[in-house]
C-alpha positions as CSV (number, residue, x, y, z in Angstrom):
1,M,10.0,0.6,1.2
2,D,12.6,-0.4,3.7
3,S,11.2,-3.0,6.0
4,T,13.4,-2.0,9.0
5,V,11.8,1.4,9.3
6,I,9.1,1.8,11.9
7,H,6.1,3.7,10.6
8,I,5.0,6.3,13.1
9,C,1.4,6.1,12.0
10,L,1.1,2.7,13.6
11,Q,1.8,4.3,17.0
12,T,-0.9,7.0,16.7
13,Q,-4.4,7.0,18.1
14,G,-6.9,5.2,15.9
15,A,-4.2,2.9,14.4
16,P,-4.8,-0.9,14.5
17,S,-2.9,-2.8,17.2
18,N,-1.0,-6.1,17.1
19,D,-3.3,-7.7,19.7
20,G,-4.3,-10.5,17.3
21,G,-8.0,-9.4,16.9
22,H,-7.6,-8.8,13.2
23,A,-8.2,-11.2,10.3
24,V,-5.2,-12.3,8.2
25,G,-5.2,-10.3,5.0
26,E,-7.0,-7.3,6.5
27,R,-5.8,-3.9,5.1
28,W,-5.4,-0.5,6.7
29,V,-4.6,2.8,5.1
30,C,-3.2,5.5,7.3
31,S,-3.9,9.2,7.0
32,C,-0.6,9.9,5.1
33,G,-1.6,7.4,2.4
34,D,0.6,4.4,3.3
35,T,-1.1,1.0,3.1
36,F,-0.6,-1.9,5.5
37,V,-1.7,-5.5,5.6
38,Y,-2.1,-7.8,8.6
39,R,-0.2,-10.9,7.5
40,E,2.4,-13.5,8.5
41,G,6.0,-12.7,7.9
42,F,9.5,-12.8,9.5
43,N,10.5,-10.2,12.1
44,R,14.0,-8.8,12.5
45,A,15.1,-11.7,14.7
46,G,14.0,-14.1,12.0
47,Y,11.0,-15.6,13.7
48,P,7.6,-15.9,12.0
49,S,5.1,-13.4,13.4
50,V,1.7,-12.1,12.4
51,E,1.6,-8.3,12.4
52,W,1.0,-5.2,10.2
53,W,3.4,-5.0,7.2
54,P,3.7,-2.2,4.6
55,M,2.4,-3.1,1.2
56,P,2.2,-1.3,-2.1
57,V,-1.0,0.6,-3.0
58,V,-3.5,-1.5,-5.0
59,P,-3.6,0.1,-8.4
60,Q,-6.9,1.4,-9.7
61,P,-7.6,1.1,-13.4
62,R,-7.5,4.4,-15.3
63,Q,-10.7,5.9,-16.6
64,E,-10.9,6.0,-20.3
65,Q,-9.9,9.3,-21.6
66,K,-11.1,10.8,-24.8
67,V,-8.6,10.8,-27.6
68,R,-6.9,14.1,-27.8
69,R,-5.7,14.5,-31.4
70,G,-2.6,16.5,-32.2
71,L,-1.2,16.8,-28.7
72,L,2.3,15.7,-29.5
73,F,2.1,14.3,-33.0
74,G,-0.3,14.9,-35.9
75,P,-1.7,12.1,-38.1
76,R,0.7,10.3,-40.3
77,K,1.1,11.7,-43.7
78,G,2.5,9.8,-46.6
């Protein structure tokens, strides 16, 4: 994700603000599915600032699936 893009969901009603009332490391997921974390980083001017930054989604482990035999390849013969 390009860090210079301003995400419009941070400007909507119900979105967290940059007023400093949040704990560092706090996460927020907007209605479109993008995830943000409140952390320290460098802004466009190069100065350190604590604000909401985009982050990748935390992966969830897959549920175990039953073995489906013969979907692509059959058992080895020979």
